[in-house]
N, C-alpha and C positions, 0 to 999 in steps of 0.2 A: 738311127737305130728306135725301133719302138721299145714296148714294154719289157726289159730283159731280151732282148735281143729279138723282137716280136713275138714272143710267145708268151703266155698268160703270165702276169704278177704274180709274184711269191705272195706264199699264205705267210702270217706273222709267227708261226709254230716252225716253215720249212727256213727263214728269215734265221730266227733265234738259233738252230741249228747248227745252219750253214756258219755262222758267226763262232760257233763255238767249236765247230772242227777247224775252220780258219784260224785260230787262236789256237790251236795245235793240241786240243782235247782228243782223244778216241772215243770211236761209236761208244764203247763201253765207259767210258766217264763220263761222256756226253748222257748217255742212259742213264746212269745211276744219280747223276745230278737232276734230272727232267725227272726221274721215276717212269721211266717207258721201258718198254725192250730194245734189244740190241736193233731186232727187225724194224721196229718201227721207226727209230734212229733212220737205219738205213733206207727204209721208204720215204722220209722225210725228204733226206741228204736226197736221193736222187732223182724228187719231183724236182728240189732247188735244181739239180745239176740241168734236168729240162729246161727251166723255166730261164735259167742264165745262156743257155746254150752251148755249155760247156759238158767236159766228160768225166773228170776227177779232182779229188780234195786238193793236188797242188795248183789247179786254177783258180779255185777260191778268193785268196784274197783279193787279186786283180778283178775277178766279177764283181767283188762285193766294194770295191775300190769306184769299179765304174760304176756299179748302182748309186753309191752314195756321191757323187759327181754329178750325176745327172738330176738328184735328185736336190741337192745345193742349190743347182742351177734354175730349177725349177720354184723354187720359195725364194729367192731374191729374183722372181720374174712376177713373184706375187701367184704365181699357178700353184693348184693344188697338187698334193705329191701323187695323186692315183695308187696309193696302194703301197 
């Protein structure tokens, strides 16, 4: 598996939003928390979906878990995390 299924690495804001959504927050709640428009949150979220190779919110927890496992493996091997 490449960077998030061979796609580009996630940006920090995309990852932050993906984690909040996966944690159960609504788009509106994330927008309010991060002082962004709902449209901006949705844009970041859809870019995160593409980076993970997924199609929706229901897949986020699994995609994040795989990403974290991948990062943990590289840290234990002494490799840089790459993004």
